[in-house]
Residue frames relative to the residue before (quaternion, step in Angstrom):
aa qw qx qy qz dx dy dz
X 1.0000 0.0000 0.0000 0.0000 0.00 0.00 0.00
X 0.4356 -0.7072 0.4820 0.2789 3.59 -0.95 0.80
X 0.6700 -0.5478 0.3367 0.3711 3.56 -1.20 0.59
X 0.6231 0.5526 -0.3561 0.4238 3.59 0.95 -0.78
X 0.6682 0.4752 -0.3027 0.4859 3.60 1.01 -0.71
X 0.6385 0.5288 -0.3272 0.4534 3.60 1.03 -0.74
X 0.7577 0.3814 -0.1904 0.4942 3.59 1.02 -0.83
X 0.3432 0.7345 -0.5063 0.2940 3.59 1.24 0.24
X 0.5376 -0.6734 0.4063 0.3041 3.57 -0.78 1.05
X 0.6367 0.5526 -0.3283 0.4260 3.59 1.14 -0.57
X 0.8048 0.2649 -0.1271 0.5157 3.61 1.14 -0.48
X 0.4799 0.7165 -0.4306 0.2662 3.60 1.19 -0.33
X 0.6200 0.5437 -0.3600 0.4363 3.63 0.98 -0.70
X 0.6249 0.5348 -0.3328 0.4613 3.58 1.02 -0.79
X 0.6866 0.4730 -0.2834 0.4737 3.58 0.92 -0.87
X 0.6093 0.5326 -0.3541 0.4687 3.59 1.11 -0.59
X 0.6529 0.5136 -0.3135 0.4601 3.60 0.94 -0.84
X 0.6876 0.4613 -0.2706 0.4910 3.57 1.12 -0.70
X 0.4972 -0.6782 0.4136 0.3491 3.58 1.26 -0.15
X 0.4766 0.6842 -0.4326 0.3428 3.58 1.23 0.27
X 0.7609 0.1806 -0.1009 0.6151 3.58 1.25 -0.48
X 0.2526 -0.7534 0.5845 0.1642 3.58 -0.95 0.86
X 0.6195 -0.5391 0.4109 0.3958 3.56 -1.22 0.44
X 0.6246 0.5519 -0.3289 0.4441 3.56 1.05 -0.81
X 0.6753 0.4805 -0.2919 0.4773 3.60 0.91 -0.91
X 0.6407 0.5229 -0.3212 0.4614 3.59 1.00 -0.81
X 0.6488 0.5161 -0.3117 0.4642 3.58 0.94 -0.90
X 0.6508 0.5079 -0.3101 0.4716 3.59 1.00 -0.82
X 0.6273 0.5313 -0.3300 0.4640 3.59 1.02 -0.79
X 0.6741 0.4921 -0.2909 0.4677 3.59 0.87 -0.97
X 0.6570 0.5157 -0.3069 0.4564 3.59 0.94 -0.86
X 0.6970 0.4875 -0.2670 0.4530 3.58 1.11 -0.63
X 0.5071 0.6477 -0.4310 0.3709 3.59 1.24 -0.10
X 0.4835 -0.6678 0.4722 0.3120 3.59 -1.00 0.75
X 0.4453 -0.6495 0.5426 0.2922 3.57 -1.22 0.54
X 0.0259 -0.8273 0.5601 -0.0341 3.58 -0.40 1.22
X 0.2535 0.8066 -0.5005 0.1863 3.59 1.22 0.40
X 0.6504 0.5359 -0.3183 0.4342 3.59 1.00 -0.76
X 0.6462 0.5299 -0.3193 0.4468 3.59 1.18 -0.40
X 0.5342 0.6503 -0.3932 0.3705 3.58 1.27 -0.23
X 0.3082 -0.7345 0.5776 0.1788 3.53 -1.26 0.50
X 0.4111 -0.6804 0.5447 0.2671 3.54 -1.07 0.75
X 0.0557 -0.8045 0.5913 -0.0046 3.56 -0.90 0.96
X 0.2538 -0.7362 0.6045 0.1678 3.53 -1.19 0.56
X 0.1193 -0.7925 0.5967 0.0407 3.54 -0.94 0.92
X 0.1401 -0.7654 0.6234 0.0768 3.53 -0.95 0.90
X 0.1838 -0.7898 0.5798 0.0795 3.54 -0.84 1.03
X 0.3767 -0.6881 0.5681 0.2487 3.54 -1.06 0.75
X 0.4223 -0.6905 0.5155 0.2813 3.56 -0.99 0.72
X 0.4245 -0.6746 0.5456 0.2589 3.51 -1.21 0.61
X 0.4521 -0.7302 0.4420 0.2589 3.59 -0.49 1.18
X 0.6487 0.5281 -0.3350 0.4337 3.62 0.96 -0.75
X 0.6313 0.5173 -0.3334 0.4719 3.60 1.12 -0.58
X 0.6342 0.5422 -0.3347 0.4378 3.58 1.07 -0.68
X 0.6284 0.5663 -0.3253 0.4226 3.59 1.12 -0.64
X 0.6075 0.6081 -0.3415 0.3801 3.59 1.13 -0.58
């Protein structure tokens, strides 16, 4: 299995409990990730209200 899948936030705790990933290795992996914040786009979201909630 590749490292990106092992360190995926959705499964890393499971692998740590099994002893397949250490906290030290995970921390090093996270620290080595590039900062891509500047590549993000600002978005606006409009939510419709739920009529049944308005009645309460």
